[in-house]
C-alpha positions as CSV (number, residue, x, y, z in Angstrom):
1,M,14.1,-18.8,1.4
2,K,15.5,-15.4,2.3
3,S,14.5,-12.1,0.6
4,Q,17.9,-11.7,-1.3
5,D,17.2,-15.0,-3.0
6,I,14.6,-13.2,-5.2
7,V,17.2,-10.5,-6.0
8,V,19.7,-13.1,-7.0
9,L,17.2,-15.1,-9.1
10,L,16.0,-11.9,-10.9
11,K,19.6,-10.9,-11.6
12,L,20.1,-14.4,-13.2
13,V,17.0,-13.7,-15.3
14,C,18.6,-10.3,-16.4
15,L,21.8,-12.1,-17.4
16,Q,19.8,-14.6,-19.5
17,D,17.9,-11.8,-21.1
18,H,21.1,-10.0,-22.0
19,E,22.6,-13.2,-23.5
20,H,19.3,-14.0,-25.4
21,A,19.3,-10.4,-26.9
22,G,22.7,-11.2,-28.3
23,G,24.8,-9.2,-25.9
24,M,26.6,-9.8,-22.7
25,D,26.0,-8.4,-19.3
26,P,27.1,-4.7,-19.7
27,F,28.4,-4.8,-16.2
28,R,30.7,-7.8,-16.8
29,Q,34.2,-7.2,-15.5
30,D,37.1,-8.2,-17.7
31,G,37.5,-12.0,-17.6
32,E,34.9,-12.4,-14.9
33,D,31.9,-14.6,-15.5
34,P,28.8,-12.7,-14.5
35,Y,27.1,-15.8,-13.5
36,S,30.0,-16.7,-11.0
37,V,29.5,-15.9,-7.3
38,R,32.2,-13.2,-7.7
39,G,30.4,-11.7,-10.6
40,L,27.0,-11.7,-8.8
41,E,28.7,-10.2,-5.8
42,A,30.1,-7.4,-7.9
43,S,26.8,-6.6,-9.6
44,L,24.5,-7.0,-6.6
45,G,26.6,-6.1,-3.6
46,I,25.7,-9.3,-1.8
47,S,28.6,-11.2,-0.4
48,K,30.0,-14.4,-2.1
49,T,28.9,-16.5,0.8
50,E,25.4,-15.2,0.7
51,I,25.2,-15.7,-3.1
52,A,26.4,-19.3,-2.9
53,A,23.9,-20.0,0.0
54,S,21.2,-18.3,-1.9
55,I,21.8,-20.4,-5.1
56,K,21.9,-23.5,-3.0
57,R,18.4,-22.6,-1.4
58,S,16.9,-21.8,-4.8
59,L,18.0,-25.2,-6.3
60,A,16.6,-27.1,-3.2
61,S,13.3,-25.3,-3.5
62,G,12.9,-25.6,-7.3
63,M,13.2,-21.9,-7.9
64,A,16.3,-22.6,-9.9
65,I,17.6,-25.6,-11.8
66,K,21.0,-26.8,-12.8
67,G,21.7,-25.3,-16.1
68,R,23.1,-26.8,-19.3
69,M,26.5,-25.5,-18.1
70,A,27.2,-27.1,-14.7
71,S,28.6,-23.8,-13.3
72,R,25.4,-21.8,-14.1
73,P,22.1,-22.1,-12.2
74,D,19.1,-21.2,-14.3
75,P,16.1,-19.6,-12.7
76,N,12.9,-21.6,-13.1
77,R,10.9,-18.7,-14.5
78,R,7.5,-20.2,-14.1
79,N,8.1,-21.0,-10.4
80,L,9.7,-17.7,-9.8
81,R,6.8,-15.8,-11.5
82,D,4.2,-17.8,-9.5
83,F,5.8,-17.3,-6.2
84,I,6.3,-13.6,-6.7
85,T,2.7,-13.2,-7.9
86,Y,0.9,-15.3,-5.3
87,G,3.2,-15.9,-2.3
88,L,5.8,-13.1,-2.0
89,K,3.7,-10.4,-0.3
90,F,2.9,-12.9,2.5
91,V,6.4,-14.2,3.0
92,F,8.2,-10.8,2.6
93,P,5.5,-8.1,3.2
94,A,6.2,-4.5,2.4
95,K,5.0,-1.5,4.4
96,S,5.3,2.2,3.8
97,G,7.6,3.9,6.2
98,P,8.6,7.5,7.0
99,M,9.4,10.1,4.3
100,Q,12.9,9.7,3.0
101,R,15.0,10.5,-0.1
102,G,15.6,7.6,-2.3
103,L,15.1,5.7,-5.7
104,P,11.4,5.4,-6.8
105,T,10.0,1.9,-6.7
106,A,6.6,0.2,-7.2
107,F,4.0,2.6,-8.7
108,A,6.5,5.5,-8.9
109,A,9.2,3.6,-10.9
110,P,9.4,4.4,-14.6
111,V,7.9,1.0,-15.6
112,L,4.6,1.8,-13.8
113,K,4.6,5.5,-13.4
114,D,2.5,6.3,-16.5
115,S,0.1,3.4,-15.8
116,L,-0.9,4.0,-12.2
117,Y,0.8,7.0,-10.6
118,S,-1.2,10.2,-10.4
119,A,-0.1,13.6,-9.4
120,G,-0.5,14.4,-5.7
121,N,-0.1,10.8,-4.6
122,L,2.9,10.0,-2.3
123,I,5.5,7.9,-4.0
124,H,7.3,5.0,-2.7
125,V,11.2,4.9,-2.6
126,W,14.0,2.6,-1.5
127,P,16.0,4.7,0.9
128,Y,19.2,5.7,-0.9
129,A,21.7,8.4,-0.2
130,R,22.1,9.3,-3.9
131,G,18.3,9.3,-4.5
132,R,16.8,12.4,-5.8
133,E,13.1,11.7,-5.0
134,M,11.2,12.2,-1.7
135,G,8.7,9.7,-0.8
136,Q,7.5,7.1,1.6
137,S,10.3,4.6,2.4
138,V,9.9,0.9,1.6
139,E,12.5,-1.6,2.8
140,P,13.9,-3.3,-0.3
141,L,14.3,-7.0,-0.5
142,F,18.0,-6.5,0.3
143,K,19.9,-3.5,1.4
144,S,22.0,-3.3,-1.8
145,V,18.9,-3.2,-4.0
146,P,18.9,0.5,-4.9
147,E,22.5,0.4,-6.0
148,A,22.1,-2.8,-8.0
149,A,19.0,-1.5,-9.7
150,E,20.7,1.8,-10.6
151,R,23.4,-0.2,-12.4
152,D,21.0,-2.5,-14.3
153,D,17.8,-1.0,-15.8
154,R,16.3,-4.5,-16.4
155,L,16.8,-5.5,-12.8
156,Y,15.3,-2.2,-11.7
157,V,12.1,-3.0,-13.7
158,Y,11.8,-6.5,-12.2
159,L,12.4,-5.3,-8.6
160,A,10.0,-2.3,-9.0
161,L,7.3,-4.7,-10.3
162,V,7.9,-7.0,-7.3
163,D,7.4,-4.1,-4.9
164,A,4.2,-3.1,-6.7
165,I,2.9,-6.6,-6.1
166,R,4.0,-6.4,-2.4
167,L,2.4,-3.0,-1.9
168,G,-0.6,-2.8,-4.2
169,N,-4.2,-3.3,-3.8
170,Q,-5.7,-6.1,-6.0
171,R,-6.0,-4.1,-9.2
172,E,-2.5,-2.6,-8.9
173,A,-0.9,-5.9,-7.9
174,S,-2.7,-7.6,-10.8
175,L,-1.4,-5.0,-13.3
176,A,2.1,-5.4,-12.0
177,A,1.9,-9.2,-12.1
178,N,0.8,-9.1,-15.7
179,L,3.8,-6.8,-16.7
180,L,6.0,-9.1,-14.8
181,K,4.7,-12.2,-16.6
182,E,5.3,-10.4,-20.0
183,R,8.8,-9.5,-19.1
184,L,9.7,-12.7,-17.4
185,G,8.1,-14.6,-20.2
186,A,9.9,-17.9,-20.5
187,C,13.3,-18.8,-21.6
188,P,14.9,-21.3,-24.0
189,Y,17.1,-22.4,-21.1
190,N,14.0,-23.8,-19.4
191,G,12.7,-25.4,-22.6
192,L,10.2,-22.6,-23.0
193,R,9.7,-19.5,-25.2
194,I,11.0,-16.0,-24.4
195,K,9.0,-12.9,-25.4
196,R,10.4,-11.3,-28.5
197,G,10.4,-7.6,-29.5
198,G,12.7,-6.3,-26.9
199,F,12.4,-5.8,-23.3
């Protein structure tokens, strides 16, 4: 696997979430299937070649399954959740870097800020030219993550929780993993149940 595979899989989860909620991906371009490699390229800033290779790797590893519609891979949410929770920090470790301007992630992101962040602590950010916060830099799973997260709030939540698991101590990582589990839930596409009551 490559780190961008997690980004692609989480975007597929977001697309399913949007569909299940009765809407379509708000970033869908006219006539473009957001599940297509071209649609994923537009929303993630990852090349079509890399998207296609990523999906192929995810299908081979069991992180995705062939969907009911042949052209759509479905993320295997249970496998994805377990890998992120128990294996990701060993395969794609995160380390705090120098202070930079960027987009808050991990414990400084909105999804976790009220739970774990305390005043005076240094925050973590993905380096990003349009970012407004200063903090310790963290290399994202893929270079286009800040821009993709800025365009899709659901994706931002997932990726920030992933970074909290990668960066946190046992208590912090456990809290982030529980929030990830709630949000990933399950999905009717995998023959499971999705959490109701909104995102």
